[in-house]
Structure formats: C-alpha cells, structure tokens
N, C-alpha and C positions, 0 to 999 in steps of 0.2 A: 366564412370570409377570412377569419384569422388563420386558418390552416393554409389557405391559398397564399396569403401574404407571406407567411413563414416559409413556405416552400419556394416562392419566388425569391425571397431574400437569400435563402441558402444557395439557390442556383446562381443568383447574381454574384454572390460573394466568391463562389468557386470560380466562376467565369473570370472575374476580375483578377483573382489570384493567379490564374493561368495566363491570362492575356497580358497582364502588366509586365511580367518578366520578358515576354516576347517583344513588347514595345521597347523595353530597355536595351534589348540586344542591338538595336539600331545605333546605340552609342558606343559599341564595343571598339576597342583599339587593339592592335596586334601586340602591344606591350603589356597587356594585362592577362597573361596566360597562366597566372598562378593557380595551381590545382587546389580546390577546396576539398578538405576531408570532412565528410558529413557523418556524424555519429548516428547510430540507430536510435529510434525513439525520440523522446523529448527530454530536454535537460532543464532542471530548475536550479538556479544559482543559489548558493548558500545564503540563507536569510539572516536577519539580525537576531542575535541572542536575546535582544531586549524584549521582544513581543511574542515570541513563540513558546507558549507554555506546552504546546504539543506540536512539534515540528511538522508533522504530516499536514497540518492545517495550511501550510504554505502551498500545497498542491491544489488548493481550491480555485486558483486562477488558471489552471490547466484544463481546457475544455474536454480533453479525452479522459479526464479523471473526475469522478463524482464521489463525494465523501458521504458515507452512511453514518448518521448520528443516532446513538441510543441514549446518550447523556452528555455530561460535561467533558468526559474523557472517553477515549476508545474510538475515535473516528477511524472508520475503515475505508480504504480506497477501493473504488470500483473502476477498473480500467477497461475501457472499450466495452462496457456492458458486462464485464465478468469480475467477480469479487471473491472474497473469502479464500477457499483453498486454491482457487485458480490464480491468485496473485501472490507470488513469492516476495518476501521481504528479506533483504540481505543487509545486516548491520556490520559494516567493515568486513564483508566477506563471509559472515557466519549467519546461520539460520536459527532464529529463536521462535519456538512454537508457543502459542497461548495455552493457558491452563483452564480456561472457562468453556464448558460445552456450549454456552450461549454467546460466546465471543464478546464478553465484556472487555477482554484484554487482548485485542488483536496484536500481531507482532509490531505494528507501527507504534503502539503505545510504549514500546521499549526504547524508542529513539530519545537520545539525550537532549534536554533543553538547555543544560549548562554549557555544552559544547555543540552548538547547532551544526548538524551535519549537512553536507551538500547532498541534494536529492536528485536522482535521475530516474525517470520512468522509462522502462524499456518495453516495447510492444512487439518487437520482431526479434527472431533469433539471429544475432550476429556473432554470438559466442555461446558455447555450450558448457563452459567451465563451471557455471553455477546451476546447471540444469536447464532443461528445455522450458521455453515459455509457453504456457497454456493461455492465460489471459494477459498477464503482464508481470514485470518485475520492478520492484522499488529498490533501488540501490542507494544506500545511505553510506556516505564516506566522511569520517571525522578528520578534519584537517590537522596536520602536525603543527606544533607551535612555531611561530615565525619570530626568531630572535633578532634579526637585523644585526646591529652592531653591539647589542647588549648581551649579557649573560642571563637575564631574566625577562620574562614576559608574562602577561596575564590580563585579566579583566574582572570587573565587578559591576553587576547590573542590579538595579532595584526599580521596580515598577508596579503598576496596578491598573485596574479597570473599574469603572463606575458601575456597570451593569453586572450584578452578582458579587460586587465588592471583592474583585480578584486582587491577589497580592502575589508578587514573585520576587525572589532574590536568588541570584546565582553568580558564580565566579569561578575563576581558574588561576593557577599560578604554576609556572614552569621555570626550571633552571637548566642550563646546558648550552649546547650549540648544535650545529648541523651534524656533528659526529656522535652526539649522545645527549639525551635529555631525560628529565623526570618531571612529571606533571600530576597535579592533583586538581580535581574539579568537583563541584557539587552545587546543589541548589534546592530550593523549596518553593513550591507554588500551591496556592489553595484558592478556593472561591466558594461562595454560597450559591444558592439557586439563582439563575438569571431570569429575566422577564422577556417574553417575546414582544412583538410590536403592539399587541393589544393589551399589554400590561399583565398578562397571565404568568404566574410562576411556573417554571419548567424544572423538574427534578434534575439537577445537574451539578450539585455541590461535590467537591472532592478535596483531598489533600494529597500531594505528591512530593516525595523527598528522594533525592538521588545523590550518590557519591561515587567517585571513581578515581583510580590511580592508573596511569599508564607510563611507559618508559620505552626508550629505544636506544640502541647502540650500533655503531657501524665501524668495522675494522678497516685497516688500510687496503686490504685485498678485496673489499666489497662485501664481505660477510656481514649480515645485519641480523639483529634480534629485536623483536618488539613484543611487549606484553601488556595485558590489560586485566584488571579486576574491577568489577562494579557491582553496586547493589542499589536497587530501587524499591521503595516502599510506598504503596498506595493505600490510603486509608479513607474509609467512609465515603466511598464513591457512589453517588445516587444515579439511578437510571429511570428516565421517564418511559423508555421503550422496553421495559422489562418488569416482570412481576417480582423481581428480587433486586437487591442492591449488593454491593461488594464492600463489606467493612474492612477487608484485608487482602492485599496481594503483594507478595514479595518475589523479587527476581534477582538472582545471583548469576553473574556471567564472568567467565574467565576465558581469556584468549591468548594464544602464544603463536608467534609467527617468526620463522627464520628463513633465510635464503642467501644466495651468493651467486656471483657471475659464474657461468660455465660455457665454454665454447663461444658461440656467437649470441649468447643471451643469458638467461639466468634460470634458476630453479627456486621454488618457494614451497615451504611446508607450513601449513596452518592447522592448528588443533584448537578445539574449543569445547566448552561445556556451558550449559544454560539450564538452570533449575528455576521453575516458577511454581509457587504455592499460592493457591487462591481459595478464598472462602466467600460464599454468597448466601444471603438469607433474606427472608421477607419480614423480619421483626426488629432488627437492630436499629434501622433508620426510618421505619414506617410502622403504623399500627397493623396488626394481623389477627385474624381469628383462629387460623390453624398454622402454627409455626412450622417452617421448613428451613433446613440448613443443608448446603452442599459443600463438601470438602473435596477439592480436586488438586491435582498436581501433574506436571509434565517434566520429564528429564530428557535432555538432549546431549549427546556426545558426538563429536565429529572430527574428522581429519581429512585434509585435502592436500595432494601433492601435484604441482604443475611444473612443466618445463616449457619455457618460451624461447624460441630461436629466431634470429634474423640473419640468415647466412649471406644476405646481400641486400642491396637497396630495393630490390624488386620483390622479395619473398620474405614472408614470415609464417611460422607455423607453431602450433602448441599441442601438447598432449598432457593428459593428466588423469588422475583417479581420485575418488573420494569414497569414504565410508561414513555412514551416519546411523546412529541408533536412537530411537525415541521410545519413551514409555509414557502412556497416559493412564490416569486412574481417577475416577470421580464417583462419589457415592452421595446419595441424598438421604437425609434423615428427617423423621417427623415424629408426631406423637407429642403428648403432654410434656415429656421430659427429653424430647429429641433422642429417644432410645430405640426407635423403630427404623430399620433400614427399609426405605420405600422404593428405591430404585438404585441399580448399579448403572449409572449413566455411561461411564466409560469402564468396561469390565477388564481393567488391568491389561490394556492393549499394548503390544510391542510391535514396532516397525523397524526392520533392518533394511538399509539401502546400501547397495554397492554400485558405483558408477564408474565408467571410463569414457573418455572422449578424445577425439583428435580433430583438429581443424587447421586449415591453411588458407593463406591469402596470397595472390600473385598479381603484380602489376604488369599487365600485358603491354601497355603503352603508357606514356606519361599521363594520358587522359583516361585510362580505363583500368579498373581493378576488378577481379573476381575472387570469390572465396567460397569455401564449402566446409562442412563439418558433419560429424556423426557422433552419436552418443548412445551408449547402452547402459540401462539401469535395471538391476534386479531388485525387486521390492518384495519382501516377505512380511506378512502381517498375521497376527493371531490375537485372540482375546482369551487370556489365561483364566479370567474369572467369569467366563460366560455361563458356567453352571452354578455360580453362587446364587443362593435363593434370597429373595427379599419379600417383604410382606409377611403375613402370618396366616395360619389355619388354611382354610379353603382358598384363600387369596394368594398363597405363596406361589412364587414363580421365579423364573430366571431369565437372563437375557437370551440364552440359547433357546428356551421355550418360546419366547416371543418371536425370535427369528423363524422358528419352525411354523408357528401359527400364521405369521403374515407372509412369509416368503417360501415356505416349504423347503427349508434348507437347515441341516444340522451341522454343516461344515463351517467353522469360523476361521479356518486357515485360508489364506490367499497368497499366491505367489505370482508376481507379474514380471514378465520379461519385456521391457519397454525399449524400443529402438526409435530414436529421434534423429533428425538431421535437417540441414539447411543448405541452400545455395543462394548466393547473393552476387550482385554486380553493381558497380558504380561507373557511370560513363560521363565524363566531363566533355560534353559535345560543343561547348562554347566557353569563352572566358568567364561567363557569368552563370551558366546554367548546367545542371547535372540531371541525369536520369538515374534513379535508384530503384532496383528491383530486388525483391526478396521473396523466396518461396521456402516453406518449411513444413516439417511434420513434427509435432510435439505430442508425446504420449504421457498422460498423467494418471497415476494411480489414485483411486478414490481416497479421500481423507478419512481420518479416524472417526469423525462424526458421521460421515456419509455411510460408512460400513458398519459401525458398531454402536452408535448412540442407542440407549435403551431407557428412555424416559417414559415411565408408566404412571397412569392415574386412573381414578374411578371414572373420569369423564373422557370419552374417546377423543374429543376435540383437543384435549390437553396432552395426548400421547404423541411420542416422537421416537421413531424407531429406524435405525440404520439397516442397510441391506448388505450382508457379507458376500452375497453372490454377484455384486456389481462388477461389470466389466470395466476395463480401463477406457478413459477418454482418448480419442485420437483427433487431434486438431491439425487440419490441413490449411495452411495460411498462404495467401498471396497478397503482396503489397507493392504498389507502384507509386513513386513520389517524384516530384520535380523540384528539388531544392535549388536555391541559387541566391546570389547576392550581388550588389553593385550599386555604386553611386549613393551610398547611404541606405539602400533598401536591402531587405532580405525577405524571402518567401519560401513557402513549402506547402504546396497542395499535394494531397495524397488520397488514394482510394485503396481499400483493403477488403478482403473476404476471408472468413474463417469457417470452413466446412468441418463440422464436428460429428464424428461417428461415436455412438454410445455416450452422448452427453449425459451427465449425471443430473437428473432433475429431482428436486424436492417438491413434492406435491401432496395431495390428500386423497385417500381412498374413499369408498362409499360410506365408511363409518366415520369419516373426518379425521382419521389418524394420519399424522404427517409421516410419509414414507419416501423412499427413494427408488427410482427406476431409471433405466437407460433409454434414451431416445436419440434420434438423429436430429441435429440442429444446424442452423446456418446463421451466421452473423455477418452483416454487411455494414461498411462504414465509409464515411468521407470526412476528411479533415483538411483544413486550410489555415495558413498563417501568413500574415503580411505585416512586416515591421519596417520602421524608418527611424533614423536618428541623425542629427547633425552635431552631436556632442553636447548641446544644451537642451534641446527638445527631443522627445522621442514619442513614438506611437506604435502600438502593436494591436492588431486585430486577429483573433483566433476563433475558429469555429470547429465543432465536432458533432457529427450525427451518427447514430448507430441503430440498426434494425435487427432485432433478434427473432428468429422463427423456430417454433417447434414443428418440425416437418412431419412427425408422426401424427400429431393431432391437428395440424393445419391451424395453429394459433400462435399468439405471441409468447415469447419467453418472458418469465417474470423478472423484475428488477432490472429492466433496461432503462437507462436514463434518457431523457428527451434530448432534442437538439439543443446544444448549448453554445453560447457566443460570449466572448469576453473582449471588451475594448478597454485599453489602458492608454492614458496620455500622461507623460511625465516631463518634469523640468528639473534641471540640476545646474547649480552655479556656485562655485567657491565653497564647497562643502555643504550646501543646502540642496535638499531633494524634496520634490512634491510629486505625488502620483494620484491621479483620479482613475478609478476603475469602475466599469459598468459590467455587471454580470447578468446575463439574460438567459432564460431557459423557456422553451416552448412548453405548452401543456402536454402531458403524456396520457393518451387514451388507449394505447395498445398495452393492455395489462392481462395478467393471468390471475383472475380472482380465485379460481378454484385451487390454486397452489397454496393459498394462505400467506404468501410472501408479499404480494402487492396489496396494500391496505385498500386502495381504490385508485381511480384515475387521479391525476394531480393537475392543478392549475399551473399556468406559466407564471413566471416572476421576473422582475427586473430590480436589481439591487445596486446602489451606488456606495462605493467605499472610497475614503480619502485618507491618505497617509503621508507622513513626512519624516525627514531626518535632518538634523542640524548639528554641524560641528561647532560646539561652543568654544572649545579650546583645542589644542593639539591632542589632548588626552580625554576630553569629555564630549559625549554625543548625546543629544536628546532625540529620542524616537517616539513617534505617536501615530495613532490611527483612529479614525472615526469610522467604525464599521456600521453598515446599514444606515447610511446617512439620513434617509427619509423615514426611518423607524417603521418599516413594513413588517407585516406578519407573513412569514413564508417558511417553507420546508422543502428540502430536496426530495425528489421522487423516491430515491433509494433508501431514505432514512426509515428507521423502525416505526411501526405503528405505536401511537402514544397510549400507554396504559396509566397515565398520570391522573390521579383524582383531582389535582389542582386545575387541570385543563382537559376535562372529559370530552369536549367537543372537537379537539384537535385530531385530525386524521393521522398525522405523523408528528414526530418530535420536531417542534418548531425551532428554527435558528434564533439566536439572540436578537432582541430589538436593538435600537441605537445604542452603541457601546463605544465609549471613549477609553482608549488604552494609551498609556504613556510610560516611558522608562528612561532612566539615565544610565549610561554606560561609561565607565572609566576604563581606559586601556593604557598599558605601559609596556 
C-alpha cells in the first residue's frame, strides 16, 4: 500500500509541475518577452559560514543529491545515483584527489568552512572545460572580498552544537579594493561523538583546522593575477562505518591563475598543486587485538589554458587544453611492532592525463540557442610498485600476483583514448516557458582504486582487489526539461536517461572477495521543482527519483538512493529569516546485496528541520538551526554499514538525533 501511495504521489507531483506552468501561460502578456537564461544542473546558493563545519552538508536539501556518511566528517555526495569516482569535485577550478583508499577524505572534505564557497551541482554536459560529466560535478567557488566603500572587510564567527558538543570558530580579514587585495582566513572546529535519535553514541568525533592566504591584482589593461596557498589539518577523526579511524590527515594546496583580455574575449592560465598525506589505524582511537596502520599519500599537479571568445551578441565559443599528473601510494603495516608490510594498497600508481576541448554556442533567434562541444582525453596509468612483495615466507605475494590470480592479467599499464561530446538546445517558446534538451557522451577512465587497489587478508571476505584490465565507462545521456518562471512562480520538471556501456561494478566473487568488472547499465530518473515567493514568504517543493539497472544480470545497481522529496517554507522580514524544511525519502528495496555495498534494504524516513537568521545590528548576525526536530533515528540509504561497537544493531551509520546549532557572526 505504501509503495502504491508513493508512486501516486510522485506521478501527481510531476503532473502538477508540468500542468501548473501551462495554466500560468494564460496570463501571458506580449510585454514580458525577456529571455530566461537557464543554467545546467542545480544551483545551491552560498550558505552561511556560521553553521557549515563541512560545506557539502548544505547539499542535503537537494533531492538529486544524497550524502553518504561514514563518520562525523567526510560526507560524500551521490549525484543521481552515482558517487565516488563518478562525481568530480572542482575547488575554484582545481581538482583535489583524496589520499585514503577507503575514502575517509573525499574531495568535498577539502572545502573551506572559513570562507564558505558557493556550490553548484552539474548533472549534464554544458561545458567540457573541466572534463566530461559521468555522474555529476560539484563546482565550489570561493567569493572574492566585497569592500564596498571601505579598504578592509572581514568576518568572525563563533558557534557550537549541543549534540556532540560541537565548537567552531573561523574568520577572515582582507585589505585592498577591486583592483587588488590580500586576504587571510582560518578556522577550527571540533566535536565529540554525537547521539542518534535513540540516544546511541555514533563514532563521529573529529578536529579540523584550516588556514589560507589568497591575493589578487588587476592592471589597467585587464591583466589579472590571483594566487592561493592553504593548509588543512584533520586530527583524530572517528568513523562508525569503518574498521579504522584517521588520526592524521594533512592537505596543502597552491593555486595560481592569470589572464587578460584578447580580441573579443579573454584567456586564462591556471596552475595548481595539491598534496594530501593520510594516516589511518585501528588502535589510536579504539581498542584493538591486532594493530594495523596504513600510510597513504596523493600528489596532484595540473595546468589548464582556456580561450573564451564572444565575437558577437549571438555567438560565443571556447577552446582549451589541460594536463594533470597524479600519484597515489598506500601501504598497510601490521604485526606486534607494525614492522610487517601486509598489503600494498595503492602500488605507487601514476596517472597522466592530457585533454583538449572545443565548444561553441549560437543564438539562432532571440528565443532559441544551440550549442555543441567535443573533448579528447588521453589517460595513461601504471602501478610502479605492483611487483613489491608483502607478507612473509610462504604467504609472500605482490599486487601483480593478485591481479594474475583473480583476473588472469599481468599487464598493469593502461592507456585510454577518451572522446566525449555534447549537443544542447534551449528554446524559449513563450514568455514564461522554455524547453531544454541535452544529449551527451561522456567517457570515464576507471579510478586508481577500481584498477589497482590490492588489499589482502587471511579472510577472503576482507580482500579487495582492483582490476587493471577494466575498460572505460561510456555514458550516453539524454535529458529533457521544461524550466520556466512567472508571477512569483518558478518550475523545472525534467526526465533523464543514462545508458552506460562498460559500467564499472564493484561486487564479490564466489570466494566473497571484493572485485571489479564491467557490465552494461542503465539509469533512469525524473526530477521536478516548484517554487513560489512574494518577497516575504517563500515555498519550494522538489522531488527526485532514480532507477539503476544492471542489465547484464537483470538486477538493481547497488547504492541507488530512493525517491526523495524536500519541502521548504520560509519567511523573511527586516533582516529576520525562518525556514522550515521537511525531508522525505521512500524505503529502498531495490538493492544488490551480493555486491557487499548495500547493507540491506532501507526504511523510509521523514525529518523536520527548522532554522533561522537574525540581524541583531548592522554588523552582527545570529544564526541557528534545530536539525531533526522530532529526534528521529534515521540513516540515508547510501551511508556506510555501521561497524561501531557502541551501536551494533544499526544497519547504517545513523544521522544525528535532535541537534541545536547556533553561531554569532560579526562582519565589517
């Protein structure tokens, strides 16, 4: 009965989303022919620095995004049913890779809490300058300082949370003007283990400290220069969804960008480096009978050159090229003195990528625009330490030996020639309504873990081995949407399909070893959004549903979130804002238990959140939020299976119970 009701609700919502704008068209007048420019994907406005200890948490109210939880930090976005290597994260245009084979530190954990970035989730290819989109892209953009009439600007925030005894303080200070400025920013936040709705402790404590300096300068002729250096230190991070914790993770990032006007546009050159050092073990923060320690690191270097041109009001085009090199290395140690090499998890893997793209957009009429782009990437990968032995005596082995035993391949080199492209069209067929169509092909090379992870154990169920012989994924996407707005309303119903050739599936073989293989897969989805505002009151309804199919085995894909719905109602008046949010998810019973990724089926849930912001003076703001207002015990379907001894009956890592967060922010 519940399934039937949920299905009827989804159909009714989509029908209303489509029919409502049609009804509004009856009010059209010939004087409202302003063309709407609709950006691809979904946009999340910059949130408050006050309450976001991990900025990616702000995406929790986007139905097409589900956040996978393993502990108190390291939330990982799943976009339209695809996550991990299929979701690229760009931090001000640069790509930062994680250094943990178990993804304790996904790229989104590098986002600055001191300078909360604007977040945009892209689900369709509308540009290829950052690479082709397989599952999604999370674009994080740090705002420049706004000086107004002053020579200085900045902020200072202090806050906390009752559940888990969270504390945070962060701030920034900048001096300069629109022609040149210098800024410093930093912050610290920490928390103890929180409790779920049943009062059970969840391993989630952490400490996080960050500091950064950035500057910019612009000449009279338009030449500009921007630079950034930052360091982040995470300490004593606990994970309920892992057999290990992370006592130490350090991230160092450097970024340099310059550009200038040329012809009818401009050129930009961006160079960056990102180094991440990570340690995880099973004894520093929990009792253990057999000590294990993993030391891992990743090194990223990249450069990107782009040329954008607008030769007329009807045409714009861009070309560009980028080069990126990565190195991953991870080794696990054991034994009484941690002096025995037990696994070479990432056997000194190198990945070199060279890419080139071209794209153009043409406005055919005032109401119609078309665009197309193509990108070529050459990706070369190899595991330089695949022959390094670990273990001892008769148990000595190597990553290369494991690859041969499981996949019958001795070749660890892989070279991929990836060709991606898109065509898109926007047609404004009335003053309030548009039709948006996007078709694309995106080719993704398997990630370092998918191809080369070599985690070995005496117990087959604890083994996890990558496949160097994996083929590249080919995503063929089609999306149709009907965005529009008018008379205080806005709407966007959409349907999409992603046909994937050689989808990389993590699963288990007959011995229960976690392995990878290529399959053919299909993902289908529907999304709808309906919003209204009169300046004082606002309402927004959003729904997303996705179905993932393993076409080779005629069964469900693992880690597919259920139908999700988010309803928000807000009020604002003279600097005061209140928002009530209802987050609903249907139960998910289409799972792949054989893969080991889905812990089980998951029940549905409904969670109420209440938040507010109040301008106390011209310079001081109080922000607060009451999360999980009714103190329910719940977990997202895509979260990790709970291995926490404090909560042994939890199927997944539960979200926090009722939590009051509050912070004061001073700005000048």
